C-alpha positions in Angstrom: 4.4 -25.3 -31.3 3.6 -22.9 -34.1 1.2 -20.1 -33.3 -2.2 -21.3 -34.1 -5.8 -20.7 -33.1 -7.6 -23.5 -31.4 -11.3 -24.2 -30.8 -10.9 -26.8 -28.1 -12.3 -25.0 -25.1 -14.2 -27.6 -23.0 -15.4 -25.4 -20.1 -15.4 -21.9 -18.7 -16.1 -20.8 -15.2 -14.9 -18.1 -12.8 -12.7 -16.4 -15.3 -10.9 -19.7 -16.2 -11.0 -21.4 -19.6 -10.2 -25.1 -19.9 -8.6 -26.4 -23.1 -8.2 -30.1 -24.0 -6.0 -31.7 -26.6 -3.4 -28.8 -26.8 0.2 -29.8 -26.6 3.5 -27.8 -26.2 2.0 -25.0 -24.1 4.3 -23.3 -21.5 3.3 -22.1 -18.1 2.9 -18.3 -18.2 2.4 -18.0 -21.9 0.3 -15.1 -23.1 -3.1 -16.0 -24.7 -5.5 -14.1 -26.8 -9.2 -15.3 -26.7 -11.5 -14.2 -29.5 -15.2 -14.7 -29.1 -17.9 -15.1 -31.7 -18.3 -11.3 -32.0 -14.7 -10.8 -32.8 -13.9 -9.2 -29.4 -10.5 -10.1 -28.0 -9.6 -10.9 -24.4 -6.2 -11.3 -22.7 -5.2 -14.4 -20.9 -2.3 -16.3 -19.4 -1.6 -20.0 -19.0 -1.6 -20.9 -15.3 -1.6 -24.7 -15.4 -0.5 -27.2 -18.1 -0.7 -31.0 -18.4 -1.1 -33.5 -21.2 -4.8 -33.7 -20.4 -5.8 -30.0 -20.0 -4.5 -26.5 -20.2 -5.9 -23.9 -17.8 -6.1 -20.3 -18.9 -6.8 -17.3 -16.7 -8.8 -14.8 -18.8 -8.4 -11.3 -17.3 -11.5 -9.8 -18.8 -13.5 -12.7 -17.5 -15.3 -15.6 -19.3 -18.9 -14.2 -19.3 -20.9 -14.6 -22.5 -18.3 -16.9 -24.1 -19.9 -19.4 -26.5 -17.4 -22.3 -26.3 -18.2 -23.7 -29.7 -17.4 -20.3 -31.3 -14.4 -19.3 -29.2 -10.9 -19.2 -30.7 -7.8 -19.3 -28.5 -4.4 -18.3 -29.7 -1.2 -19.1 -27.7 1.4 -16.4 -28.4 4.4 -18.3 -26.9 5.6 -15.2 -25.1 5.1 -13.9 -21.5 2.5 -11.2 -20.7 4.2 -7.9 -21.4 3.2 -4.2 -21.4 4.8 -1.3 -23.4 6.5 1.3 -21.3 7.9 4.9 -21.7 8.0 8.1 -19.8 4.6 8.9 -21.3 2.8 6.6 -18.9 2.9 9.4 -16.3 -0.4 11.2 -16.4 -2.2 8.2 -17.9 -4.9 5.9 -16.5 -4.9 2.2 -17.5 -6.8 -1.0 -16.6 -5.2 -4.1 -15.1 -3.8 -5.4 -18.4 -2.3 -2.0 -19.4 -5.1 -0.9 -21.8 -6.0 2.8 -21.6 -9.0 3.9 -19.4 -8.6 7.6 -20.2 -10.0 7.7 -23.8 -6.5 8.4 -25.1 -4.6 6.2 -27.6 -2.7 3.1 -26.5 0.9 3.6 -25.6 3.3 2.8 -28.4 6.8 2.0 -27.4 9.7 -0.3 -28.3 10.3 -1.1 -24.7 8.2 -4.0 -23.3 8.5 -5.7 -20.0 7.3 -9.0 -18.5 4.7 -8.1 -15.9 6.0 -10.9 -13.6 9.3 -9.0 -13.3 12.8 -10.2 -13.4 14.3 -11.8 -10.3 16.4 -9.4 -8.2 19.7 -10.6 -6.9 19.4 -10.3 -3.1 23.1 -9.2 -3.0 22.3 -6.3 -5.2 19.7 -4.9 -2.8 20.6 -1.7 -0.9 19.3 -1.2 2.6 16.3 1.2 2.8 17.3 4.6 4.1 16.5 8.3 3.8 13.6 9.8 5.6 10.4 10.4 3.5 8.4 13.4 4.8 4.6 12.7 4.3 3.5 15.8 6.2 1.4 13.5 8.5 2.6 13.7 12.1 1.7 10.2 13.2 3.7 8.8 10.4 6.6 11.2 10.3 7.0 11.5 14.0 6.2 8.0 15.3 6.3 5.6 12.3 8.7 7.2 9.9 8.7 6.0 6.3 12.1 5.6 4.6 13.0 5.2 0.9 12.7 1.7 -0.3 10.4 0.5 2.6 7.1 -1.4 2.5 4.8 0.2 5.0 1.1 -0.9 4.8 -2.0 0.8 6.1 -4.3 -1.5 8.0 -7.8 -0.1 7.9 -11.4 -1.2 8.2 -14.5 -0.8 6.1 -15.7 2.8 6.1 -12.5 4.3 7.5 -10.8 7.0 5.5 -7.8 5.0 4.2 -8.4 6.4 0.7 -8.2 9.9 1.9 -5.0 9.1 3.8 -3.5 7.4 0.8 -4.3 10.4 -1.4 -2.8 12.8 1.1 0.5 10.7 1.2 0.6 10.8 -2.6 0.2 14.6 -2.6 2.7 15.4 0.1 5.4 12.7 0.1 8.9 14.1 -0.6 12.5 13.7 0.4 13.9 16.5 2.6 16.3 18.6 0.6 15.2 17.5 -2.8 12.9 19.6 -5.0 11.5 16.9 -7.2 8.6 14.9 -5.8 8.0 11.2 -6.2 6.7 9.7 -9.3 3.6 7.8 -8.2 2.2 4.5 -9.4 -1.3 4.2 -8.0 -3.0 0.8 -8.3 -6.6 0.4 -7.3 -8.3 -3.1 -7.2 -12.0 -3.6 -6.9 -12.8 0.0 -5.9 -16.1 1.8 -6.5 -16.6 4.2 -9.3 -16.9 7.0 -6.7 -13.6 6.1 -5.1 -11.9 6.0 -8.6 -13.3 9.4 -9.4 -12.2 10.7 -6.0 -8.5 9.7 -6.6 -8.5 11.1 -10.1 -10.1 14.4 -9.2 -7.9 14.7 -6.0 -4.7 14.2 -8.0 -5.8 16.5 -10.7 -6.9 19.4 -8.4 -3.7 19.2 -6.4 -1.5 19.3 -9.6 0.2 15.9 -9.1 -1.8 13.9 -11.7 0.9 14.6 -14.4 3.4 12.8 -12.1 1.0 9.8 -11.4 0.3 6.7 -13.5 -3.0 5.0 -12.4 -4.1 1.4 -12.9 -7.8 1.0 -12.0 -10.0 -2.0 -11.7 -13.5 -1.1 -10.6 -15.8 -3.2 -8.4 -17.9 -4.3 -11.4 -14.8 -5.2 -13.5 -13.8 -8.8 -13.8 -12.3 -9.9 -10.4 -9.7 -12.0 -12.2 -8.2 -8.8 -13.6 -7.2 -7.9 -10.1 -4.6 -10.7 -10.1 -2.6 -9.1 -12.9 -3.1 -5.5 -11.9 -0.5 -5.1 -9.1 2.1 -6.9 -11.2 1.4 -4.6 -14.2 1.6 -1.6 -11.9 4.9 -2.7 -10.3 6.4 -3.4 -13.8 5.7 0.3 -14.6 7.2 1.2 -11.2 10.4 -0.8 -11.9 10.8 0.9 -15.3 10.4 4.4 -13.8 12.8 3.6 -10.9 15.6 1.6 -12.6 15.4 2.8 -16.2 14.5 6.5 -15.6 16.2 6.8 -12.2 13.2 8.2 -10.4 12.1 7.8 -6.8 8.8 6.0 -7.1 6.0 5.7 -4.5 3.6 2.8 -5.2 0.2 2.8 -3.5 -1.8 -0.5 -3.8 -5.4 -0.3 -2.7 -7.2 -2.5 -1.7 -5.1 -5.6 -1.2 -8.0 -7.4 0.5 -9.9 -7.2 -2.9 -6.8 -8.8 -4.5 -6.8 -11.6 -2.0 -10.5 -12.2 -2.4 -10.0 -12.6 -6.2 -7.1 -15.0 -5.5 -9.3 -17.1 -3.3 -12.1 -17.1 -5.9 -9.8 -18.3 -8.6 -8.1 -20.8 -6.4 -11.4 -22.3 -5.5 -12.4 -22.6 -9.2 -9.0 -24.3 -9.9 -9.7 -26.8 -7.1 -6.7 -25.8 -5.0 -6.7 -27.0 -1.4 -8.0 -24.2 0.8 -6.2 -23.1 4.0 -7.2 -20.5 6.6 -10.6 -19.0 5.9 -10.7 -20.6 2.5 -7.6 -18.8 1.2 -5.1 -20.9 -0.8 -2.0 -22.1 1.1 0.2 -20.1 -1.3 -1.4 -16.7 -0.2 1.8 -15.9 1.7 4.2 -16.5 -1.2 1.8 -14.8 -3.7 1.7 -11.6 -1.5 5.5 -11.8 -1.1 5.9 -11.8 -4.9 4.2 -8.5 -5.0 5.6 -6.8 -1.8 9.2 -7.8 -2.4 9.4 -5.9 -5.7 9.8 -2.8 -3.6 13.3 -1.7 -2.5 16.5 -0.1 -3.7 19.4 -1.5 -5.8 23.0 -0.7 -5.1 24.5 2.1 -7.3 21.1 3.1 -8.7 19.5 6.4 -7.9 16.0 5.2 -8.4 14.0 3.4 -5.7 10.5 1.9 -5.1 8.7 2.7 -1.8 5.5 0.8 -1.3 2.4 1.7 0.7 -0.2 -1.1 0.4 -3.7 -0.4 1.8 -5.8 -3.3 3.1 -9.2 -3.2 4.8 -9.3 -5.8 7.6 -12.5 -7.9 7.4 -14.5 -7.2 10.7 -11.5 -5.0 11.8 -9.7 -8.2 12.7 -5.9 -7.7 12.6 -5.4 -11.4 13.0 -7.2 -12.1 9.7 -4.9 -14.0 7.2 -4.5 -11.0 4.9 -3.1 -8.4 7.4 -1.5 -11.2 9.4 0.6 -12.4 6.5 1.2 -8.9 5.2 2.7 -8.0 8.6 5.2 -10.9 8.2 6.4 -9.6 4.8 6.4 -5.8 5.2 8.4 -3.6 7.6 5.7 -2.4 9.9 2.1 -1.2 9.6 0.0 2.0 10.1 -3.3 0.9 11.9 -6.4 3.0 11.7 -8.9 3.1 14.6 -12.7 3.1 14.3 -13.0 4.6 17.8 -10.9 7.6 16.8 -12.8 7.9 13.5 -16.1 8.0 15.4 -14.7 10.8 17.5 -14.0 12.8 14.4 -10.3 12.5 14.4 -8.5 12.5 11.0 -6.4 10.6 10.3 -7.5 8.1 12.9 -4.1 6.5 13.3 -4.0 4.3 16.4 -0.5 4.7 17.8 0.0 1.6 20.0 -0.1 -1.1 17.3 1.4 1.0 14.6 5.0 0.4 13.8 7.8 1.2 11.4 10.7 -1.3 11.7 13.0 0.8 9.6 12.3 4.1 11.3 15.6 4.0 13.2 17.5 4.1 9.9 15.9 7.2 8.6 15.8 9.6 11.6 18.2 11.3 13.9 20.9 13.9 13.7 21.8 13.7 10.0 18.3 12.9 8.8 15.6 14.8 10.7 16.7 16.2 14.1 19.0 14.9 16.8 16.2 14.5 19.4 13.7 12.7 17.1 14.3 9.1 18.2 13.9 10.0 21.9 10.9 12.2 21.3 9.2 9.3 19.4 10.0 6.8 22.2 8.8 9.2 24.9 5.5 9.9 23.1 4.8 6.2 22.8 5.6 5.6 26.5 3.5 8.6 27.7 0.5 7.8 25.5 0.6 4.1 26.6 0.6 5.3 30.3 -2.1 7.8 29.5 -4.4 5.0 28.0 -3.9 3.0 31.2 -4.9 6.0 33.3 -7.9 6.6 31.1 -9.1 3.0 31.6 -8.6 3.4 35.4 -10.6 6.7 35.3 -13.5 5.0 33.6 -13.7 2.6 36.6 -13.0 4.8 39.6 -13.7 8.3 38.1 -11.3 11.0 37.2 -11.8 12.9 40.4 -10.2 10.0 42.3 -6.9 10.2 40.3 -3.7 11.8 41.6 -2.4 15.0 40.1 0.2 13.3 37.8 -2.5 10.9 36.5 -4.7 13.9 35.7 -1.8 15.4 33.8 -1.6 12.2 31.8 -5.3 12.4 31.0 -4.8 15.9 29.7 -1.8 14.8 27.7 -3.9 11.9 26.0 -6.7 14.3 25.0 -4.3 16.9 23.7 -2.2 14.2 21.9 -5.3 12.9 20.0 -6.6 16.4 19.2 -3.3 18.2 18.3 -0.8 15.5 17.2 -2.9 12.7 15.7 -5.6 14.9 14.3 -4.7 17.3 11.5 -6.3 18.8 8.4 -6.6 16.8 5.2 -4.7 19.5 3.4 -2.3 20.2 6.2 1.3 19.4 5.3 3.4 19.5 8.4 7.2 19.6 8.2 9.1 17.2 10.5 10.2 20.3 12.5 6.6 21.3 13.0 5.7 17.8 14.1 8.5 17.7 16.6 7.5 21.2 17.9 3.9 19.9 18.5 5.4 16.8 20.2 7.4 19.0 22.7 4.4 21.1 23.4 2.5 18.0 24.4 5.3 16.5 26.4 5.4 19.8 28.4 2.0 18.8 29.8 4.0 16.4 31.9 6.7 17.3 34.5 10.3 16.9 33.4 10.9 14.1 35.9 8.3 11.9 34.1 10.1 12.1 30.8 12.6 9.4 31.6 13.5 8.7 28.0 14.8 12.2 27.3 18.3 13.6 27.9 18.9 16.5 30.2 20.1 18.5 27.2 16.8 17.8 25.4 14.7 18.9 28.4 16.8 22.1 28.9 16.4 23.0 25.2 12.8 22.0 24.4 10.8 21.3 27.5 8.4 24.2 28.1 8.1 23.8 31.8 6.0 26.9 32.4 3.2 25.4 30.2 3.2 22.1 32.1 0.6 21.7 34.9 2.1 21.9 38.4 3.3 18.6 39.9 1.4 17.4 43.0 
């Protein structure tokens, strides 16, 4: 098919444009839509048949006069220009500037849908990433090439936590910080300004490329934005050999946009109205993180999603948990108590933690300290529940020590300042101070050598 403009649009709704009588159109082709005012909008073919061609218009279909709308099929995939100059820039979901600076001019262009990665070429995620946040570094360690989402709720400080990770993340022993690809979908103007000002004031903005879709921007643009952002991340990681940290917020807004478009397309709904292909669609995004053998660069991903009604069994967090390698769960109860970051330890998990900690990575006792902290806090929560029923005065001496441990754990280990950047050694030191609230005999997951070296027995309450 030769490149031509067509005026055969038959309907437009929900960001979708329906064309009849157009032949030879390929799935995924890029489209330019020109309205009667001469304004151009970007689109992509998402369904083709002899009867109708369905186009996803990223800027939306509002105010389109179908009789005066021209559609041009470019016979090429949706691509964005890329160069090192993207760092320090702010773009929208289709790669157009949002920062009042000129568009990027480069001879390098990449398909936003990415190139398939040979599974045999993947390298196993390793190398401890220090975020400076004790609940992550000490108990749910992030490693290079991992996908570790943050499960939050409406009104919880996930944005502040994500910004802190961006500011502080680094590899131990390397001076250079991560290049950061920050992708925000459906965020408020206030949140967008918060991130921009936070990165600028902390001096990391020049090492960050931001892709922003505001809450009042077309929802359909959210479907292309994470793919655009990850294309930029792949260029920085595999062409420029940089370590890249990708933060995607909020993936719930992405899934809501996907449901809206799927409903408009007439797709068969599944759980809670989401399309049956939600799992594979999320996997297309998440699985673009990782490492490649014999390449220095890597992509580490921290998706953020707000769980509707704080329900961790909701389809979005549920499916995300199957694809990613763990999760950091935020607690509304801790937040209401003034604890920041309100990371709830029991359901939080990093499945790759064991491959990034220990003697050659952090410290020899780190795996056992993490295990003991989990066990002690779990026991302390049971004691706290018991105390709420029978009263703390009815508890034995050891149980009261566990109560003291739980309170100190939340106030001194979980809670920390928003600007506080703790090294892993500082985190482990705090952990041992807390474990010393308990008698050595209760620390069954530690070695005798660990207890002799680190347990501060004189600070522990006396055993009954």
